[in-house]
N, C-alpha and C positions, 0 to 999 in steps of 0.2 A: 393700614393706609397704603395705597398703591400710587404709582406714578401715572402721569398723563398718558404715556405710551402704553402702559399696561391696561389702563382703563379703555382706551380705544380698541386694543386687541381683544379684550373681553366682550365688548359690544359687537365687534365684527364676528366673533366666534359664536355668539348666541342669538344672532339675528338672521331670520330666514326671509327669502323672497315670498311675496304673497301670491295668491292664486291668479290664474289667467282668465280674463273675461272678454267677451265681444263688446265693443263700444262704438257708438255712432261717432262719426268725425265731428259732429256738431258739439259734442261734449268731451272730446278727447284731447283738447289743448292741455299740454303739460304732462300728459300720460306717457308711459314708456312702452315702446313696442315689444311685444312678446314673440314676434315673428318677423322674418324678412318680408318686405312688401315687393311682390313681383308684379311688374307692369302688365296689365291685361291687354294693352294696346300700344301701337306706335304713337309717340308724341313728338311733334304734331302728327295728326292722323293722315295728313295729306300735305303735299307741297303747298305752302301758305305764303301769302304776300306779307312782307314785314312792314309795308307802308302804303299809303295812297300813291298811285302812279299809273304806269302803263306796262302791261306784260308784252314783251316783244321776243323775237328770235334774235339772239345776240349777234349772229353773223350779219344781220341787216345793218346793225350799228357800225360794225367794222367796215362793211362795204359801202356805207353811206347810201344805202338803198332807200327809196321812198317807202314809207310805212303808212298804210291806211288804217284808220281806226274803224273796227268792224262791230264793236259792241262793248258791253261792260258787265262786270260781275262784282257783287257786293258780298260782305261777310254773311254767311248763312245761305248764300246762293251757289250756283254753279254755272259754268260755261261749257256746254256739252260739245261744242265744235272744237276740233283741233285746229290751232292756228298754224299757218304756214308762212314761209318767207314773204315779207311784204305786208304782213298784217299785225295789228296791235289791238289789245283789249284794255279798256279803262278798268282799273282794278282798285279795290279798297283794302285797307289793313285787315288781315285775318281771312280774307277771301281765298278760296282754292285757286291755285295757279292753273290756267288753261293748259291742256296738253299741247306740247309743241313749244311753249314759251320757255326761254332759257335765261331770262333776266327781267328784272322790274326796274324801270326808270322812275325815280321819284318825281312827283308832279311839279316840284320846284325847278326841275332841270329840263323842262320841255316847253315847247310852244305848239299850238295847233294852227296849221295853215290850210284852210279850205278842206278840213277833214283828214289831213295828213299830219303825222307827228314830226316835229323838228326837235332833235335832241341836242342839249348843250352840256351834257355831263361828261367831262373829260376823264373821270375816274371810274366809269362804268366797266364792270368785268362780267364775265360769264358767271351766272349764279347770283349776281348782285341782288340783294333785298329779297331773296327767296329763302324761307325757312323750310329746309328739306324734311320730308317725311321721316320720322324716327330720329331726327338729329338731337332731340333732347333725351329721349330714351326709346329703346326698341322693345317690342313685345317680348316678354320672357326674361328681361333683364331685371336685376335687383334695383329697385328705385330707392328704398330706404331700408337701412339695415336694422336688424333686431337689436334692441337695447338703446336705440335713439329716442330722445325726448321729442314729442310732437310739438312743433312750434306753429305759429301762424303761417309761415311759409310752407311747412310740410303738410299742414291741413289743406292749404290751397292746392298743393301738388297732388295730394290724394284725390281731391275733387276733380282735378283736371284729368286724371286717369279714369274717372268714373267710379272710384271706390267710395263706398258710403259707410262701411263698418270695418273695424280693424281689431285684432286681438292685442290687448294691452295687459300689463301687470296692474292689478288693482292698487289704488292708493290706500294707505293704512287708515283705519278708523281710530281716531285719537280722542281720548277723554281728558278733560282738564278739571282738576279739583284744587281749589285754593282754600287753604285752611287758615283759621285765625279768628278768634272771637272779637278781636279789635277791628276787623275789616268791615267796611261799609261800602256799598256800591256808590260810585260817583253819581251825583245828583241829589242824594239824600242829605239831610242835615246831620252834621257830626255832633256827637255828645262827647263829654270829657273822656279822654283816653282812647277815642276811636280815630282811625285813619281810613283814607279811601283805598279800596282794593284795586291794585293795578296789575298784579301778576297775570291774571287770566286775560286781561285786555292785551297785554304785551305778547303773551303766547299765542292768542288768537290771531293777532296781526302778523306775527312771525310765520305762523302756519299759512295764512292766506297769501303771504308774499311768495310762497313756494307752491301755490295752487292747491292747498289742502284746507278743507273746512272741518273743524272738529265735530264729532258726533254729539257731544254735549260739553258744557262748561258750567260748573257750579261752584258756589262758595259754601263752606261748611265751618261751623264754629268749632272751637277746641273741645269737642265732646267725643269720647272714645266710641260710643255706639254709633253716632252719626258718621264719623270718619270710617269706621269699620263697614257700615252698610253702604256708604258711597263707593268705597273701594271695591267691595264685593260686586256691586252692580256694574261698575265700570270695567272691571276685569272680565266679566262675562260678555260684555258688548263691544269691547275695543281691542285693537291690536297693540296700541300703546296707551298707557295711562301716565299722565303727568300730574303729580301731586306736589303742591308747593307748601313748604312750611311744616313744622311739627316733626321733623326727621331727627332732631337732636335728642338729648336725654333730659330735658327739663320736665318739671312736674306736669306741664300741659302739652307736652310733645307726644301725641298719640299715634302719629303716622307709623313709626317703626314698630310699635307694639301691635298695631292693627295688621300690618303686613305679615308679621310673624304668626299671628293667630289665623290668618287666611292661608298659611302654608306657602307663601311666596318665597321662592329660592333666592337667597342673598348671594349675588354674584360678587359684588363689592360694595363697600361703604367707606367713604372718605377717600379723597384724592389729595396728593401733595401739590395743591394749587391754591391760588387766590385770584379772584373770588371763587366761591363754590366748593370749598373744601368738604362740607358734609353732604356730598352727593351719594345717593343710594341708587344702585342698579340691580334689579332683580327680574325674576321671570316666574310666571304662572302658566303652565302649558307653553303655548307659543306667544302669549301676551307679555310684552315688555313693560316693566314698571320703573319709571324714573322718579325717585323721591328727591325733588329739587329743594334747594335752600329757600328760606322765606324772603330773603333780601332781594329786591327787584333786579339789581344789576347782576347779581350772582345767578338768578334765574335765567336771564337772557344769555349770559356768557355760557352757561351749561347747555342751554338749548342749542346754540350755534355750534359748540364744539363736540357735543355728544348726541343729543337727540336728532339733530339734522342728519348725522351720519347713519343712525339707525333707520331713519325714514328713507334715505337714499338706497340703502341696502334692500329694504322691503320692497321698494319700487323697481328693483332690478337695474338700477343705474350703474353705468360704468365708472363715473366719477363720483365717489361717495363722500368726499370732503369738500368743504367750502373752498373757494379759490384762494390760492396762496401766492405770495411773491416775496422776494427779498428786497427791502428798501433801506436806505440809510435813515437812522433815527435822528431827529432834529436837535436833540439835546442830551446831556448826560443823564443817566438813570442808574440808581443804585438799588440792589436787591440782595437778599440773603441767598446763599447757596442752599440747595435742598428743597426749594419751593418754586414751582413754576408760576408765572404770572400771566394773566390775560388782561392787558391794558386797553382801555377804550382809546381809540386813535382816530386821527383824521389825516387822510392822505393829501399831500401837496404835490406840486409839480415834480419835485426831485427828491422828496423824502416823506417821512411819516411823522406826525406830531402826536406825542402822548398828551392826552387832554387833562385838564385839571378835574379833580373830583373822581378819584379812582376807587373810593370806598364802595363796599358791596351794596349799600343802601341808596347810592346816588344814581338817579336816572337822568339828571340834567345833562351829564356828559354823554350818555347813551343817545340822547335826543339829537345830538349833532355828529355822533361817531359814524364813520362808514367802514370801520374795520376794528379788529382786535389785534393788538401787538403781542405775539407770543414770545415770552422770554423763558426758555427751559430751565429746569432746576439747577443745572450745572453752571449756569452763567451767574456772574456777580455784577460788578460794575461795568456798565456799558457807556462808552464815550460817544459824544455827538459825531455823526458821520459813519459809525459802525453799522453794518448790515444787520437787520433784524427780520424775523419772519412775520409777515403781515397776512392776516386772514380777513378777506373781504366779506362783508356781511351780505348774505343773499337778499335780493329784493331792493337793495340800495345801490349796488354797483352793476 
């Protein structure tokens, strides 16, 4: 049995980044860049009006010279004539600034008198309301760095530069296998001794919250042959296999036996933690296998603390752990030394609250939790107000 720190270290050591592929920006949201993005253009491409108004020669405003309106230019158009002293052009947001113009007066700060402009803007300066060519980024500069996750903002930025495809690190193909003869899919009628299967639904949702869709998700009864065949197919087709239940040593626990028969390398089994003590981590080629406990709260805790990290590494991300902070705990909490705890918690304005229902089978507290409170094995009694390490759940915070 190993410590939480040792388990994380082994996962980092045995997880590799995935291959690089070209991806359309339409489908690249959440992907991680495998290259620096170099801007192919100046942005803006030309001096551009920041608002509706009038393009003028700034010195005319200083000298209070009469300024005649000689035309207009809208977004998408152009004004070919260079304006000179004494001239103004009606202009709209996004339109190219006529050559010779050195300021834009917003339309709310002017009046028109017999075709001439009367300016009432006391704060007007040279260059006012003009977005200069290349002021956002110049051609040849790095726009987005390698390793960054593509967000809605960065997708828009790429499109604004005219970029349609980017090189990204592939997202892992993940297979979910939920084992247990007592498990029935929600929506069906329960027979005596049966319960509704929830682990695959929780794992699917956790994956989707970080923009990953599993390649397959199946439920298998406690049958050695069925578990063995399901694992074999999943290992061949996935980068990560998540199998829940059957990892202990009971008469109907066939997961560990099947993994051994398939030649899966046992990197570690069992962690000094609660919930999720009987966690298995192994490898077949470059495919990672997590044998998760059967209890639902333990499944999610292990996913966030360990599987999430492996996914982040595979995607080439810089920040491979879920977000953490130090917060005061709201009440006293006692634990035994030598065992790490992951408590379902709820953050408040100035502290974090350990929720009722910390047992590994309880999901009702996970339904309202927004974090896990990590109490390392060396800590014992924690007093209200003491700082504790809080791990914020992805997709919730």
